[in-house]
C-alpha positions, 0 to 999 in steps of 0.5 A, a space after each residue: 500500500 503506497 497512498 498518494 498524499 494530498 496537499 494541505 493548505 491553510 485557511 488562506 490558501 497557502 501550502 501548510 508544511 506543518 500539516 503535510 508532516 501530520 499527513 505523513 505521520 498518519 500514513 506511517 501510523 497506518 503501516 503503509 509500505 511507502 508514500 507517493 507525492 506529488 500525484 493527481 490526488 495531491 492537486 499537483 496541477 495547482 502547485 507552483 514549482 517552489 511549493 512542490 519542492 518545499 512539500 517534497 522536502 517535508 515528506 522526505 524529512 518526515 519519512 526519514 528513510 524509513 519507507 520508500 517514496 515515489 515522487 511524481 514526475 509527470 510533465 508535459 515534456 520529457 525535459 520537464 519530467 527529467 527535471 523532476 527526476 533529478 530533483 527526486 534523486 537529489 532528495 535521495 528518492 530512487 523511484 518516480 512515477 511518470 504518466 505519458 503526456 498526450 503530446 507524445 501520442 500513443 504509438 509504441 515508438 513514440 512512447 518508448 522514445 519518451 521514456 528512453 530519453 528520461 532514463 538516459 538523462 537521469 541514470 539510476 532512477 527507477 520509473 513507475 510508468 503510469 497509465 491513466 484513462 482518458 481524458 486525463 491520461 493517454 489510455 495506452 494499450 497493454 501492447 504499447 506498455 509492454 514494448 516500452 518496458 522491454 525497451 527500457 530497464 529503468 521502467 521497473 513498475 507499471 501503475 495501471 488504472 485505465 477502466 476497466 483495469 482488469 484485462 490490462 493488468 492480466 496482460 501486463 502481468 503475463 507478458 512482463 520482462 524480468 526487470 519489471 518488478 510488478 504492476 500496481 493498481 490505481 482507481 482509488 482501490 475501488 477495484 482492489 480485489 480484482 486487481 490483486 486476483 489478476 496479479 497486481 502487487 500493490 495499490 496507490 489509493 488516497 490516504 484517508 483510509 490507509 489503515 483499512 487498506 493496509 489491513 485489506 492488503 495484509 489479509 489478502 496476501 496472508 490468504 484470508 481472502 474472506 477478510 479482505 473481501 469483507 473490508 473491501 465491501 464495507 469501505 466500497 461505499 466510501 470509495 464510490 463517493 470519493 470518486 465524485 469529490 476526489 480531494 474534497 472527500 479526502 480532506 473531509 475524511 482527514 478532518 474527521 479523523 483529526 489529521 487536518 483542521 480544514 478542507 481547503 482545496 485548490 482543484 476544481 472539484 464538485 462542491 459537497 452539500 449537507 446531504 453529501 456530508 451526512 452520507 459520508 459521515 454515516 458511512 464513516 461511522 459504519 466503518 469506525 471499528 475498522 479504523 485503527 489509527 486515531 490522529 486525534 491522540 497527541 502521541 501519534 506524531 511522537 510514535 511515528 
């Protein structure tokens, strides 16, 4: 479980490094296997270069080498992606996640050339090739992904989150070369059981239910599929609502769990009204027994 961390803002709309540290503490307390920052769920498109750099430094310092960090390095051009890769390496981060920009197109030759240019300019980096659905992503076919992976040993993971993701994950897992360490699921863990059944090695959901997602992952991989399915079914209504409101939902849940003190977002997401909030809170209450981390306890940061 490698959750994508959101970007916290102050009431005035500035980035909040102290709250960012609190989010990392929460993820650590949930027992995650690593963290991702920045990503789409981090409102990365709304951050300036300076804000992005400052918050990545907070994440690195707070993690303190205890867990892997995957730095988001997607950009409109290879040159910009290379710059993000070099910044990650300078911060001691060895893994980056890069989505193929639409400007590159979807042909095997163009996609392979894009990732080759990045790998050549940032030696030592390991790339998570992110395949996101349209309209945001390029919606690459498994054949194009596998050809790019075979052509580039620097691509060590694929994050497959096209819809439906199942057949694509099966195809990539079946055809992967030896240097591809695994396929990671996306889609906010809404399809987690199917993705795992098809050979996905992990998932990158948002962070607000990280403790439950970790428990689901551990149950599945220990062979307790019934427990994993139970956790999945009980949290699925929340993930369905999250699909509509994205970062606003994440920040609402994090405030309810004591991780954040406000729900300020910069991204243009649909507003939640009183009925939406009441429904979210009702489902949170129904799942309260599954949530093992209480960020309202002062000891949390110290323990992490």
